[in-house]
N, C-alpha and C positions, 0 to 999 in steps of 0.2 A: 584292328591291329594293323600297323603299317608294315611296309616291306622290310624296313630295317629291324623292327621288332621280330618279325617272322624269321628273318635270317639268324638273329641272335638266339631265338628259341631253338631253331634246328641245331645250331652249334651246341647248345646246352644239352639237348636230348642225345645227340651223338656222343657227347663226352660223358654224361652221367648215366645214360640208359633210362632216365626217368622222364615222364611226360607231365610232371606236376605243374610246371610252369605253363605248359600247353593247356591243361585243364583249367587252371586259374585264369589265364588270360582269355580263355574261351568264354568266360562269364562276362556278361555285359556290365559295365560300371553302374552301380546304383541299383542292382536288382532288388525289387520290392517284394516282400513276403506277404502272403495272405493274412488277413486279420483273423485272430482266433476269437470267434464270438463266444464260445463256451467260457474261455478265460475271462472275457469282458464281463459276462453275466455273473460269474463267480465273484469277481472283484467288486462289482457294484453291490452285490448282496453283503459282502464283507464291510464295505463302507457304510451301508445302511445300519448294520448291526453295531458298528463302532459309534455311529452318531446316536443311535438309540441309547447306548450305554452312557454316552457323555452328556446328552441333552434330554430334556423331557419332551417326548413327542406328544403332540396335541390331539391325535386321533387314535381310534382303536384298530386301525389297519395293521396287518402283520407286515413283516419285513419283505415278503414277496410282493405285496401290493405296493409298498413304498418303492421297491426296485422298479416295478413296472411304471409307476408314476414318474420316477426319475428318467426313465427311457422316453416316456411320453412327452416329457417337458421339451425334448429336442426333436420329437417327431411331429408334434401338433402345435397349432398356433395359439390355442387357448385351453382353459381348464375344462370347458364343456366338452370339447372334442376328446380330451383324455378320459373324462368320465364315461362318455359314450363307448369308447374303445374298451375300457375296463368292463363295462356292463355286457359287452358282446363277447368278451374273452378274446379280443383281437390279438393275433399273433404279433402285431407290430410292437405291442407293449408287454410282451412276455418277458419274464425275468431271466430266462435261460438263453439257450442258443436257438434262435428262430430258424436257422438253416438245418437243424438236426431233426429229422422226421421221427426219431425215437423219443424226443422230448415231448411229453404230453401237452396238449393244448391247455393253456391256463384256464382256471375256473373263472367264470364271470364274477365280477365284484360290483355290488350295487352301491354306488357312491355318487354323491352330488358334486357339482363343480366347486362349491365352497370347501368341501372336505379335501378335494384334490388340491386346492390352493393352500389349505392348511398344511397338507403333507409336503407340498413343494417348499413351503417356508421352513418346515422342520429340516429339510435337506439343504437349506441355504440356496435354493434355486429360484432366485428372484428374477423376474423378467424386467426388461427396461420399461415395459408398459406399466408395471406395478409402481414404478417411481414417478410416473407422470402425474402432476397435480394440475388438473384442469377444472376442479370444482371448489377451489379455495384460493384466497389472495396471498399465497406465500409460495416460496420455492422449496422444493424437496431438500436441497442442500442445506438450507437454513434450518429446517426442522431436524434434519439429521444431526447438525452441529449441536442444537439445543438438547436433543435426546442424548447425545454423547456426553453432555455435561451433567446428565442425571436429572434434567428438568422433568416435572410431572406434565401430564396432558394439560391440566389447567394452566400451569405456568407457561407452557409452550403456546397455548391458545392466546393468552394475554400478551405475550411477547410478539406474536405474529399477527395479532388482530384478527383472529379467525375463530370460528365456532369449535368448541371442544370435540364434537362428533367428527368434524372434518379432520381435525388434527389427529384424533385417535386412529382413524382409518389409515392414514399415511405413516403415523408413528410406528405402527406395527412393522411396516416394511423397513423403516429405518432401523428398528431394533434387530431385525434379521440381518440386515447388511452389516451392522456393527458387530453382531455375534460372529458372522462369517469372517470379518476383518480380524477379530481377536484370535481367530484360528488360522490367520494368514491365508484365508480363503482356500485352504488346502482341500477341504471336502468339496466345495463348489467347483474348484478348478479340476480336480481329478475326475469328478463325475462328468464334467463337460468334455474333458479330453477323452475319456473312455467312450462316451456316447455320441461324439461327433468326430469328424475327420481332422480336427485341429491338431492334436498331438501326432496323429498318424502321418499327416502331410508334413509336419515339421520334422519328425524323425526320419521320414523317407528322404526328404530333401537333404538333411544333414548326412544321412548314410550315403546318399548318392555322391555328395561332394567328397566325403571322406574316402569312399571307394575309388573315385576317379583320381583323387590326389595320390592315394597310395599306389595305384597302378602306375601312374606317371612317374612317381619317385622310384619304384622298383625298376622300371625301364631304364631310368638314368643310371641307377646303381649298377645294373647289369652291364650297361654299355661301358661304364668306367672300369669295372673289374675285368672285363674281357679285353 
């Protein structure tokens, strides 16, 4: 707060007997609130339940395991690491609030990397590495376009000059991407925003800008009215 603002504040307090402006201006612009991990965990489980109802999940894992796999997608580099964490009951991939000591340690889940991958795909959480085609003579974008047209694996293979097995491997990824796109990527994007700092940082930056602009505007209005 500069000298002029402080002077205006004193005049306001003397006139009204209220220190509301003082309290408000004492707050630093763009104050950031702590993240509510319990709310994040609850929302992730809600999204998993909504996706299970809307789509046919391909594994026998329950919603809690799916929620832990969603969290693991952004905590670990590959599915083997997620599977290992689940097998150990790792707190990093717990479905609730990892900072709450009253929240029981999650039960170990015996699952292999392929099942983790299946669950990731059920949640539309495709990694960029899943889209990399380094074992076949075609581009992922071309296969995705053909898949979007409703072409079969055999038809795609003939069009791309590739083996059907290689096409099938990557066509599954394309189908997941297309399914996510038809849902406007809302499940994928919300899970990402909940489980990374992307939305938090964006919201904090926006809040900081708005708070700073609002305080500056209020100072100008106060100056004019006085």
